[in-house]
N, C-alpha and C positions, 0 to 999 in steps of 0.2 A: 733654436737656441734654448738652452735650459738654465733653470735655477739661477745660480750666482752670476753667470755670464749675462743673462738678460737683465738681472737686477742692476748690474753695473751699467748697462745701457741707459736704464732710467736715471740712475744716479748722475751719470756724466751729462745727460741731457739737461737735467734740472740745474746742475752746477754751472753748466755753460750758459744758461739763459737767465739764471736768477738775477744776477747783477744788472743785466740789460733791462729786465722788467722792472727792477726797483728804480733804476735811474729814469726810465720813461714814466713811471708812476709819479715820481717827484716832479718831472718836468711838466706833465700834463695835469697836475693836481689843480682842481678848480679853486682859485683864490680870488676873493673880491678886492683885497688889498685896501679896503676902507678902514681907517684906524678905529672908528667906532664900532665896527663889526668884527673885530679881531677874534671874538669868541666863536663866530661861525667858521672862520678859517681854521681856527685851532681844533674845532669839533670835527671838521672834514679830515684834517691831518691825523687826528686821534683815531678815527675810524679806519684809516688806511694803513697806519704804521705802528699798530700795537700787535705784532706777531702776524701769524697767517702763513700758510705754506705756499701761497700763490698757485694753488692746484689748477684753477680754471685758466689762467693765462698760459700756464705750461702746456695744458691739454690743447689749448687753442694753437699754440705754436707747433705742437706735434702733429695736429691735424693738417696744418698747412704743409708741413714737411712730408706727411704720408701721401699727400696728393701731388708732390713734386715741386712745391713752391718754396722759395727761400723764406726762412722764418722772419727775416727782417721786414718782409712785406706784410706780415700779419701783426706787427708789434702794436699798432694803434688799436686794432680789434682786441688783442689780448688785454691791453690796458682798460679798454671799455668794459670788458667782462669782469675785471677786478673791481672797477668802480660799481658796477651793478651788484656784484656779490656783496660788497661793503654796505651799499644802500640797503639791501635786503636784510642784512644783519642788524642795522640801526633800527629798521621798522620792526623786526622780529623781537627785539629786546624791549620795545616800549611798554610802559605800564598797561596800556590797553591791549597789548598782545600777550607776550610771554612774561612780562614784567621781570626781566632779568637785570641784576645789578652788577654782574661781573661776566666778563668774556676774556678768555685767554689770559687769566690772572690779572686783568686790569678792569677798572670801572668801565661800564658800558657808556656809550655817548650820552644818553639821557641822564644817567647817574652822575656824570661829571659836569655836564653843561646845562642840564635842565631839558625837559621834554620838548619845549617849543623849539630851542636851538637844534635839538637832535632831529626833529621832523624836517626842519629846513636843511640841515646838513645832508640828510638822506635825499631830499629833493634836489640839492645841488649836484650830488654825485649821479643821480638818475638823469638829470638834465645833460650832464657831461657825457654820460653814456650814449645818449641819443645823438649828441653832436659828433662823437667820434665814429659811431657806426654809420651815420649819414655821410661823413667825410670819406669813409672807405667803401661805400656802397656804389658800385658802378651800374648795376642793373635794376635796382629796386627790390631785389629778392631778399637781400639781407635785412632791410628794415621791415619788410613784411614778416619775416620769420621772427625778428626780434619783438615786434609788437604782439605776435601770437604767443611767444614764449613768456613774455612778461605780463600779459593781460589777463582777462577774465576766463581764459581757458589754459592758463599757464601758472606762473608764480603767484599772482594775485589770488587765483582761485585756490591754489594750495594753501595759502595763508588763511584764507577765509575758512576753509575746511578744518584747519588747525584750531580755529576759534570754537568750532562746534564740539570738539573732543568726542567725536562719535567713534565707537568701536566697530571694527569690521569683523565679520564672521568667518572669513576665509582668507588665506594668503593670496588667492586669485582676485580679491577685491581691493587690492592696495593701489591700483594704478591712480585713482583720483586722489586719495590722501597723500600720495607721494609726488603730486605735481610740482610742488615748490622745488624739490631736489631735481627731478628728472628734466623739467623744463629748462632750468639754468645749465644743467650739464649738457643737454642736447645742443643748446645754443652755443656753449663753449666749443663744441666739436664741429659744428657746421658753419659757424659765423665766418671764419677765415676762408674756407673753401668757397663759400657762397660769394664772398667779396672778391675773390680772385678768379672766379669763373670756372670752378672745378666741374667735371661732368656730373650729371644728376645721379648716376649710379653710385659715385664716390660719396656724395652728400648723403644719399639715403643709407648707405652702409654705416657711415659715421653717426647718423641720427639713430639708427638701430643700436649701435654700440652704446651711445650715450643714454638711451632709454633703458636698456637692460642693465647697464652698469649702475645707473641712478637708482633703479629699483633695488638692486642688491645692496648698494651702499646704504640706502635709507633703512632697509629691512635689518641689516646687521647693526646699524647704529641704534635702531629702536630696540633691538633685542639686548644689546649691551646696556641700555638704559633701564632695563627691567630688573626687578629684584627676584621675584619667584615666578610671577606670571609671565607668559611669553606672548609674542604678538599673535593676534587673532586666536588666542587660546590654544595655539599649537605647541607641541613640545620643542625642546631645543634642536633635536635631531631633524625635525620637519622644517624648522626655520632655516637651519644651516643648509639643508638639502636644496630648498627652494633658492636660496641666495647663490649656492654653487651652480645650480642649473642656469640662472640668469647671467652669471659671470661667464660661463661656457658659451652661452648663446651670444653674448656681447663679443667675445673674442672670435667666435665663428663668423660673425658678420665681417669682421676685418679680414680674416684669413681668406674668405671667399672672394672678397673684392680686391684686396691688395697683395695677396700672397705673402711673401716674406720681405724683410728689409728692416733697417735700424729704426725708422720712425714708427712702423707698425709694431716693432718689439717694444718701443717706449710705451705705447698705448696699451698693449697686452700686459706688460709688466705692471703698469699702473693698476689695472684690474686685479691682478694677482696680489698686489700690495694691499688692496682693500680687504681681500680674503685673509691674507696673513695677519693683518692687524687684529681682525676680529677673532681669529683662532687664538692668538696670543692672549687677548683679553678674556676670552672664555676660559682658557686654561688657568689663568691667574685668579679666577674667582674663588 
């Protein structure tokens, strides 16, 4: 499947599932319901419903579909991943981290509700993430993977490395600095298959897809954040070349395991959309 036809598959999949995801996010939104703690409930809601493309829950549902499962069976896991992503953004924006006051054109949670409430809102979302994943986990393998992806060898490690602001000398040394992105993307792609009992080969292929795509996504994002200097001191051509290689490797992992099919096309087209967005931004500089 080529170009516009494949892009249409991605667009249709996102349109088909977006409203379902939004409704389930609203239904499972962690609310205390205590009148004196309305600010906490409002902060959680603000974190979840101020924009966002729902990329991770969409990828989660597509990963279930590519393994032959009904997407409805993965909905709780998809919601958990959006809760986790939203929690990570709250923490990332805090004054002790990136100190960001605006996200998606709105005040960040700490800017609107205060730092203390923001931390508690992030913890509430993280707590609900674990609850939903535990509810979906039939074998124990999903929770094990989630703990690894979130913990000191995953997202938390990546956030800590962000605080150090250390430069890397080579594009081949970016795996550790990009842990925050790759760990969450890998989890988004393997969580539903793990919870539904997919074969290990399928899970491994999706993990490789997530790892390579996450590397490309973050590298391109970093490059677009630069003014004149480029990532690891490399020129633009080298950065784009490395990102393109990772995208091809990501897609290759899917093709080798799953062959062809609509769900595989959704995932491959998502990878291509990352590339297309970067090229468009580069050309508009």
